[in-house]
C-alpha positions as CSV (number, residue, x, y, z in Angstrom):
1,X,41.1,28.4,-13.2
2,X,44.0,26.9,-12.5
3,X,43.1,22.9,-11.6
4,X,42.4,21.3,-8.0
5,X,44.3,18.8,-6.7
6,X,43.2,16.1,-4.1
7,X,45.7,13.6,-3.0
8,X,44.6,10.4,-1.5
9,X,46.6,8.0,0.2
10,X,46.0,5.2,2.6
11,X,48.9,3.4,4.6
12,X,49.3,-0.2,4.1
13,X,47.2,-1.6,0.9
14,X,48.5,-3.8,-1.0
15,X,48.3,-3.4,-4.5
16,X,46.4,-6.1,-5.3
17,X,43.1,-5.3,-3.2
18,X,41.0,-3.9,-5.8
19,X,38.4,-5.1,-7.3
20,X,39.1,-3.4,-10.3
21,X,42.1,-5.9,-10.5
22,X,40.2,-8.6,-10.1
23,X,40.8,-9.3,-6.4
24,X,38.5,-12.5,-5.7
25,X,37.1,-11.0,-1.9
26,X,37.7,-7.4,-1.4
27,X,35.2,-5.1,-2.9
28,X,36.8,-1.3,-4.1
29,X,33.5,0.3,-6.0
30,X,34.0,3.4,-5.9
31,X,37.6,3.5,-6.4
32,X,37.0,1.4,-9.3
33,X,34.7,4.0,-10.4
34,X,37.5,6.4,-10.2
35,X,39.9,3.6,-12.2
36,X,37.2,3.2,-15.1
37,X,37.3,7.4,-15.4
38,X,41.1,7.8,-14.7
39,X,44.1,5.7,-15.6
40,X,45.5,3.0,-13.4
41,X,48.7,2.1,-12.9
42,X,49.5,-1.7,-13.1
43,X,53.4,-1.5,-12.1
44,X,53.9,1.5,-9.4
45,X,56.2,1.0,-6.4
46,X,57.3,2.2,-3.2
47,X,61.0,2.7,-3.4
48,X,61.3,2.3,0.3
49,X,58.4,0.5,1.9
50,X,57.9,2.1,4.8
51,X,55.9,5.1,6.3
52,X,58.7,7.7,6.6
53,X,60.6,7.4,3.7
54,X,57.9,6.4,1.4
55,X,56.2,10.2,2.8
56,X,59.9,11.6,1.8
57,X,59.4,10.5,-1.8
58,X,55.8,12.0,-1.8
59,X,56.8,15.4,-0.7
60,X,60.3,15.8,-2.2
61,X,59.9,14.1,-5.4
62,X,63.1,12.7,-4.7
63,X,65.0,9.1,-4.7
64,X,65.7,7.6,-1.7
65,X,69.3,8.3,-2.1
66,X,68.6,12.0,-2.1
67,X,66.5,12.7,0.3
68,X,68.9,10.1,2.7
69,X,65.6,7.9,4.3
70,X,66.7,4.4,3.1
71,X,65.0,2.6,6.2
72,X,63.0,3.7,8.7
73,X,63.9,6.2,11.4
74,X,61.8,8.6,13.6
75,X,62.6,11.7,15.3
76,X,64.8,13.1,11.7
77,X,63.7,16.1,10.8
78,X,62.6,17.3,8.0
79,X,64.3,20.4,6.0
80,X,63.5,19.8,2.7
81,X,64.1,23.0,0.4
82,X,61.3,21.9,-1.7
83,X,58.4,20.2,-0.8
84,X,54.9,19.2,-2.7
85,X,52.8,21.5,-0.8
86,X,55.4,24.3,0.1
87,X,55.5,24.7,-3.9
88,X,51.9,24.4,-4.6
89,X,51.7,27.5,-1.7
90,X,54.1,29.4,-3.3
91,X,52.4,29.2,-6.8
92,X,49.8,30.4,-4.7
93,X,47.2,27.5,-4.0
94,X,45.5,27.2,-0.7
95,X,47.5,23.9,0.8
96,X,45.8,21.8,3.4
97,X,46.6,17.9,4.6
98,X,44.4,15.9,6.9
99,X,45.4,12.5,8.2
100,X,48.7,11.5,8.8
101,X,51.8,13.2,7.5
102,X,55.0,11.2,9.8
103,X,57.4,13.7,9.5
104,X,59.7,15.6,12.6
105,X,58.7,17.3,14.5
106,X,55.2,16.1,14.1
107,X,53.8,19.7,14.0
108,X,55.8,20.6,11.1
109,X,53.9,22.2,8.6
110,X,56.7,21.4,5.6
111,X,55.0,23.8,3.3
112,X,51.4,23.5,4.2
113,X,49.1,26.5,5.1
114,X,47.3,24.5,8.0
115,X,47.8,20.5,9.0
116,X,45.1,18.3,11.0
117,X,47.1,16.0,11.9
118,X,46.3,12.2,13.0
119,X,49.6,10.2,12.5
120,X,48.3,6.8,14.1
121,X,49.8,5.4,17.4
122,X,53.8,6.7,17.1
123,X,55.9,4.8,20.0
124,X,58.3,7.3,20.5
125,X,55.6,9.5,21.4
126,X,54.2,7.8,24.1
127,X,56.8,6.8,25.5
128,X,57.8,8.0,29.2
129,X,61.5,8.3,28.7
130,X,61.9,11.9,28.9
131,X,61.8,12.8,25.0
132,X,60.6,16.3,24.5
133,X,56.7,15.8,24.4
134,X,56.3,12.6,25.9
135,X,54.0,13.8,28.6
136,X,51.7,15.5,26.0
137,X,51.7,13.1,23.3
138,X,47.8,14.2,22.5
139,X,49.2,17.4,21.1
140,X,50.8,15.8,18.3
141,X,47.0,14.3,17.7
142,X,44.2,16.1,16.7
143,X,42.0,13.1,16.6
144,X,43.2,11.9,19.5
145,X,41.9,15.8,21.0
146,X,38.6,15.2,18.7
147,X,38.2,11.8,19.9
148,X,38.3,12.3,23.6
149,X,36.4,15.6,23.5
150,X,33.0,13.7,21.4
151,X,33.4,10.5,23.7
152,X,34.8,10.8,27.1
153,X,38.3,11.9,28.4
154,X,39.5,8.1,28.7
155,X,38.8,8.0,25.3
156,X,42.6,6.7,24.0
157,X,43.8,4.6,20.3
158,X,44.6,2.3,22.3
159,X,41.2,0.6,23.8
160,X,40.9,-2.0,21.6
161,X,43.8,-3.4,23.1
162,X,45.4,-3.8,19.2
163,X,49.1,-3.1,18.7
164,X,49.8,-0.3,15.9
165,X,51.7,-3.4,14.1
166,X,50.1,-6.5,14.6
167,X,49.2,-7.4,11.0
168,X,47.8,-11.0,12.6
169,X,45.1,-9.8,14.3
170,X,41.4,-8.1,14.4
171,X,38.7,-6.9,16.1
172,X,35.9,-4.7,15.5
173,X,35.7,-1.1,16.0
174,X,33.8,-0.8,19.8
175,X,32.6,2.6,19.2
176,X,30.0,4.6,16.5
177,X,31.4,4.7,13.3
178,X,31.1,8.5,13.1
179,X,34.0,8.1,15.5
180,X,36.6,6.0,13.6
181,X,39.8,7.9,12.3
182,X,38.3,7.1,8.2
183,X,35.5,8.7,8.7
184,X,37.0,11.5,10.6
185,X,39.5,11.7,8.2
186,X,36.7,12.5,5.3
187,X,34.9,15.1,8.3
188,X,37.6,16.7,8.3
189,X,38.9,17.1,4.6
190,X,34.9,17.8,3.5
191,X,35.5,21.1,6.2
192,X,38.0,22.2,4.5
193,X,36.2,22.6,1.4
194,X,33.4,24.5,2.9
195,X,36.0,26.9,4.9
196,X,38.6,27.4,1.8
197,X,39.6,30.1,0.1
198,X,37.4,30.0,-2.9
199,X,40.0,32.9,-4.6
200,X,42.5,30.4,-5.2
201,X,42.8,26.5,-6.2
202,X,43.1,24.2,-3.4
203,X,45.6,20.9,-2.8
204,X,44.4,19.0,-0.3
205,X,46.0,16.1,0.8
206,X,43.9,13.5,2.5
207,X,45.8,11.2,4.4
208,X,44.5,8.3,6.1
209,X,46.1,5.5,8.7
210,X,44.4,2.7,7.8
211,X,44.0,-0.5,6.4
212,X,47.4,0.3,8.3
213,X,47.0,-2.1,12.3
214,X,45.4,-2.1,14.3
215,X,42.9,-3.9,12.1
216,X,39.8,-2.4,13.7
217,X,37.0,-1.7,11.3
218,X,33.5,-0.9,12.4
219,X,31.2,-4.0,12.4
220,X,29.2,-3.7,9.6
221,X,32.7,-4.3,7.3
222,X,33.9,-7.0,9.1
223,X,31.0,-8.7,9.2
224,X,31.2,-8.6,5.6
225,X,34.2,-10.5,5.2
226,X,34.3,-12.9,7.7
227,X,32.6,-16.0,6.6
228,X,33.9,-15.3,3.3
229,X,36.1,-18.4,1.7
230,X,39.9,-17.0,1.5
231,X,42.3,-17.7,-1.3
232,X,45.4,-19.8,0.3
233,X,49.0,-17.0,0.5
234,X,51.8,-17.6,-2.4
235,X,54.5,-19.7,-0.7
236,X,57.5,-19.4,-2.5
237,X,60.2,-22.3,-3.6
238,X,62.4,-19.7,-1.7
239,X,60.7,-19.8,1.6
240,X,62.5,-21.7,4.9
241,X,59.0,-23.3,6.0
242,X,60.8,-24.5,9.1
243,X,62.4,-21.2,10.3
244,X,58.9,-19.6,9.3
245,X,57.2,-22.5,11.9
246,X,59.8,-21.5,14.5
247,X,58.6,-17.9,14.5
248,X,55.8,-18.2,17.0
249,X,52.6,-16.5,16.1
250,X,53.3,-13.0,17.9
251,X,50.6,-10.8,16.5
252,X,53.5,-8.0,15.8
253,X,55.7,-10.4,14.7
254,X,57.3,-10.1,10.9
255,X,56.6,-13.7,9.8
256,X,55.3,-17.0,11.2
257,X,52.6,-19.8,10.2
258,X,49.5,-19.0,11.8
259,X,46.2,-20.6,12.5
260,X,44.2,-20.6,9.2
261,X,41.3,-19.2,11.8
262,X,43.4,-16.6,12.9
263,X,45.0,-15.6,9.8
264,X,41.2,-15.6,7.7
265,X,39.9,-13.6,10.4
266,X,42.8,-11.1,10.3
267,X,42.7,-11.1,6.2
268,X,39.0,-10.6,6.5
269,X,39.4,-7.5,9.0
270,X,42.1,-5.7,6.6
271,X,39.7,-6.0,3.7
272,X,36.9,-4.7,6.0
273,X,39.1,-1.7,6.4
274,X,39.6,-1.4,3.0
275,X,36.0,-1.1,2.1
276,X,35.2,0.7,4.9
277,X,38.0,3.6,3.1
278,X,36.2,3.3,0.1
279,X,32.9,4.1,0.7
280,X,34.6,7.1,2.8
281,X,36.3,7.8,0.0
282,X,32.9,7.5,-2.0
283,X,31.6,10.4,0.3
284,X,34.1,12.7,-0.1
285,X,34.1,12.7,-3.9
286,X,30.5,13.1,-3.5
287,X,31.2,17.0,-1.7
288,X,33.8,17.3,-4.3
289,X,30.8,17.3,-6.8
290,X,28.3,19.3,-3.9
291,X,30.2,21.9,-4.2
292,X,31.0,22.0,-8.3
293,X,34.3,20.9,-7.8
294,X,34.8,17.6,-9.0
295,X,35.0,18.6,-12.7
296,X,38.2,21.0,-12.2
297,X,40.2,19.0,-9.5
298,X,42.7,16.3,-10.4
299,X,41.5,13.1,-7.9
300,X,45.4,11.0,-7.4
301,X,44.9,7.9,-5.2
302,X,48.2,5.8,-3.7
303,X,49.7,4.1,-0.9
304,X,52.6,4.6,0.9
305,X,53.6,1.3,0.8
306,X,51.9,-2.6,0.9
307,X,51.4,-5.3,3.9
308,X,52.9,-8.5,3.3
309,X,49.3,-10.4,5.1
310,X,50.8,-14.1,5.2
311,X,52.7,-14.5,1.5
312,X,55.7,-16.9,2.3
313,X,54.1,-16.4,6.0
314,X,55.6,-12.8,6.1
315,X,53.5,-10.0,7.9
316,X,53.8,-6.2,7.7
317,X,55.7,-4.2,4.8
318,X,59.4,-3.0,4.2
319,X,60.4,-6.2,2.2
320,X,60.9,-5.9,-1.6
321,X,58.5,-8.4,-2.6
322,X,55.1,-7.3,-4.2
323,X,53.2,-7.6,-1.6
324,X,54.9,-4.7,0.3
325,X,56.9,-2.8,-2.0
326,X,53.9,-2.7,-5.0
327,X,51.3,0.1,-4.4
328,X,48.0,1.1,-6.1
329,X,48.1,4.1,-8.0
330,X,44.9,6.0,-9.7
331,X,45.0,9.3,-11.8
332,X,41.4,10.8,-12.7
333,X,41.0,13.8,-14.0
334,X,37.0,13.8,-14.4
335,X,36.4,17.3,-16.4
336,X,38.8,15.7,-18.8
337,X,41.1,19.1,-19.2
338,X,44.3,17.7,-19.1
339,X,44.0,15.6,-21.8
340,X,44.4,12.3,-20.4
341,X,43.8,8.7,-21.9
342,X,40.9,8.2,-19.4
343,X,40.1,4.4,-18.8
344,X,43.4,2.9,-19.5
345,X,45.7,0.9,-17.6
346,X,49.6,1.6,-17.6
347,X,52.5,-0.7,-16.9
348,X,55.4,1.4,-17.2
349,X,57.2,1.3,-14.0
350,X,56.1,4.1,-11.8
351,X,57.2,4.8,-8.0
352,X,56.0,7.3,-5.0
353,X,58.9,10.0,-6.3
354,X,56.6,10.5,-9.5
355,X,53.7,12.2,-7.9
356,X,55.1,15.8,-7.1
357,X,56.0,16.5,-10.8
358,X,52.7,14.7,-11.3
359,X,50.7,17.1,-9.6
360,X,53.3,20.5,-10.4
361,X,52.9,19.2,-14.0
362,X,48.9,19.1,-14.1
363,X,48.8,22.6,-11.6
364,X,51.1,24.3,-14.7
365,X,53.7,25.0,-11.1
366,X,57.5,24.7,-11.9
367,X,59.6,21.9,-11.3
368,X,62.1,22.3,-8.3
369,X,65.8,20.9,-10.5
370,X,65.9,18.6,-7.1
371,X,63.0,16.4,-8.0
372,X,64.4,13.2,-9.3
373,X,60.1,11.8,-10.1
374,X,58.6,12.4,-13.3
375,X,55.3,13.4,-14.2
376,X,53.3,10.5,-15.3
377,X,51.2,12.8,-16.8
378,X,53.0,11.9,-20.0
379,X,52.4,8.2,-19.2
380,X,48.5,9.2,-19.1
381,X,48.1,10.8,-22.3
382,X,50.1,8.1,-24.4
383,X,53.4,9.5,-24.4
384,X,56.2,6.4,-23.2
385,X,58.9,8.6,-25.0
386,X,62.5,8.4,-22.8
387,X,60.5,6.9,-19.8
388,X,62.6,5.5,-17.4
389,X,63.7,1.3,-17.8
390,X,63.3,0.4,-14.3
391,X,63.0,1.2,-9.8
392,X,65.5,0.9,-7.2
393,X,64.4,0.1,-4.3
394,X,65.8,-0.8,-0.6
395,X,65.2,-1.3,2.9
396,X,67.6,-1.0,5.9
397,X,65.8,-4.0,7.6
398,X,68.6,-5.9,9.6
399,X,69.5,-9.3,8.4
400,X,66.6,-8.4,6.2
401,X,68.0,-6.0,4.5
402,X,68.0,-5.5,0.9
403,X,67.8,-3.7,-2.5
404,X,65.8,-4.7,-5.6
405,X,65.3,-3.6,-9.3
406,X,62.3,-3.8,-10.8
407,X,60.6,-2.7,-14.5
408,X,57.5,-4.1,-13.4
409,X,57.9,-7.6,-15.4
410,X,61.1,-8.9,-13.8
411,X,62.5,-8.1,-10.1
412,X,66.0,-9.0,-8.7
413,X,66.8,-8.7,-5.0
414,X,69.9,-8.9,-3.2
415,X,70.2,-9.6,0.5
416,X,73.0,-7.2,1.3
417,X,73.6,-8.7,4.9
418,X,74.0,-12.7,3.4
419,X,74.6,-11.8,-0.7
420,X,71.6,-13.9,-1.5
421,X,70.0,-13.4,-4.8
422,X,66.1,-14.0,-6.3
423,X,65.6,-13.8,-9.4
424,X,61.4,-13.4,-10.3
425,X,59.6,-13.4,-13.6
426,X,56.3,-11.3,-12.7
427,X,55.2,-11.5,-15.9
428,X,54.6,-15.5,-15.8
429,X,54.8,-15.6,-11.7
430,X,53.3,-12.5,-10.2
431,X,53.4,-13.9,-6.7
432,X,57.0,-14.8,-6.8
433,X,56.9,-18.1,-6.0
434,X,59.8,-19.3,-8.1
435,X,63.1,-17.7,-7.4
436,X,65.0,-18.2,-10.9
437,X,68.5,-17.3,-10.2
438,X,69.8,-20.6,-9.8
439,X,68.9,-21.6,-12.9
440,X,71.6,-21.8,-15.6
441,X,69.3,-20.5,-18.3
442,X,69.0,-16.9,-16.6
443,X,72.5,-16.2,-15.4
444,X,72.8,-13.8,-18.2
445,X,69.6,-12.2,-17.1
446,X,70.8,-12.6,-13.4
447,X,73.6,-10.6,-14.5
448,X,72.1,-8.1,-16.1
449,X,70.1,-7.0,-12.9
450,X,73.0,-7.0,-10.7
451,X,74.7,-5.1,-12.7
452,X,72.0,-2.4,-12.8
453,X,72.4,-2.7,-9.1
454,X,75.6,-2.2,-8.7
455,X,75.2,1.2,-11.1
456,X,72.4,2.2,-8.4
457,X,74.6,1.7,-5.7
458,X,78.0,2.6,-7.1
459,X,79.6,4.9,-4.2
460,X,77.2,4.2,-1.4
461,X,78.7,5.3,1.8
462,X,77.7,1.9,3.0
463,X,80.4,0.3,0.7
464,X,78.4,-2.1,-1.1
465,X,80.0,-2.1,-3.8
466,X,84.1,-2.6,-4.7
467,X,85.9,-3.1,-7.9
468,X,82.5,-3.0,-9.8
469,X,80.9,-6.2,-7.4
470,X,78.2,-5.8,-4.9
471,X,80.1,-6.9,-1.3
472,X,77.8,-8.6,1.1
473,X,77.6,-8.1,4.9
474,X,78.0,-4.4,5.2
475,X,76.7,-2.1,7.9
476,X,73.1,-0.9,6.7
477,X,72.1,2.1,7.7
478,X,68.3,4.1,8.2
479,X,69.4,7.5,6.9
480,X,72.3,8.5,4.8
481,X,75.2,11.2,6.5
482,X,73.5,14.0,4.4
483,X,70.4,14.0,6.0
484,X,72.1,13.6,9.9
485,X,74.9,15.5,9.6
486,X,74.7,17.4,12.9
487,X,72.3,15.5,14.9
């Protein structure tokens, strides 16, 4: 019997928010158990750390240069010939997604046999500007349809008054906990285990929207954190503190210096959502055991990107810093069928594009030539031969558009509009407090990393490289031409 596959993804969870990694506040007992029985990756990254491009990497196994999404842009069709669920379906797997897809059109199956959808609040689908489906946005969301059937016809995603990008405010969930989207996602996932085709191996992608804002944990979870002492967020020597102070306290703002009480409440809400997720993930894993499937299922846990959560006075995601770009990743083979070194921790740098080849490898399914990621199962077995030296990440983000390259030990950042350079020693300075780019002793190292980025950007249509040098000020694009041709 082929190995069943369970991919659990969360949205906007920082890499360090696992108690297994020594976080001083957050508690994640179920994920810790998964890590102890599996393999924990210490240097996993999202190359383009927002929802849409990150999911393109997971779906296709390609780098952002190949899948074409180098920033955040909605309403660009998903027409990739090879997708993770599509390849598994062709190989005889029963495939199901529950929760967030964030593809376009929203009902695009992308190779799944079925999708039970909850993308969260998407501004474009709620617009009254005459776009397709604008007056029927509830048809794009199975959770909202279910919520209105269960909690009342007037129930909506906006009832708490919190914006879907409000990373600086929190308010406890106002309905019964069983009605929370996190609980719903697990309930629907367990229902798939009940009704799956028992003659086939399955691929289930349980895709949570939280801890992405709104920060709306059930009251019991918020109570766990609201009165705890919170450590001060790091502030780098490179931060323009005066500019951050001028940004104000917009709940959806990208930066700003907040009153400590408000920041601590937001962090309490965020950590509470993670512990709530952890308990519900435990519920799902328990269901796997009850159905007799746990020992024959590979479980992979990851986030699509992180959350700055006040680090360096920044919030939300899209930035190259660890809070935004680095993600948790756990690979667990409970039955020991795949020969993994369970209980180990791996420092090699990996990326979300590695998830597709990893899952295909575990299933014994051929990996398409279009896939640029690599199966991490080789690392999980202790073989580091021919692994990559570094990864390249980027994000079109207005004046903050950037590129970064890292091996998990050092990181080089180049802001493409201003030309500003940053160099961090992640081993001795994991919170990126000290920018080494201006130090005379670091110029050879700086040149090494700069040249690596030049190689990555050579020939890019934006014109970032000319005559072997990085050129600042070239207009960034959120999608590359080969993706948008004909739109």
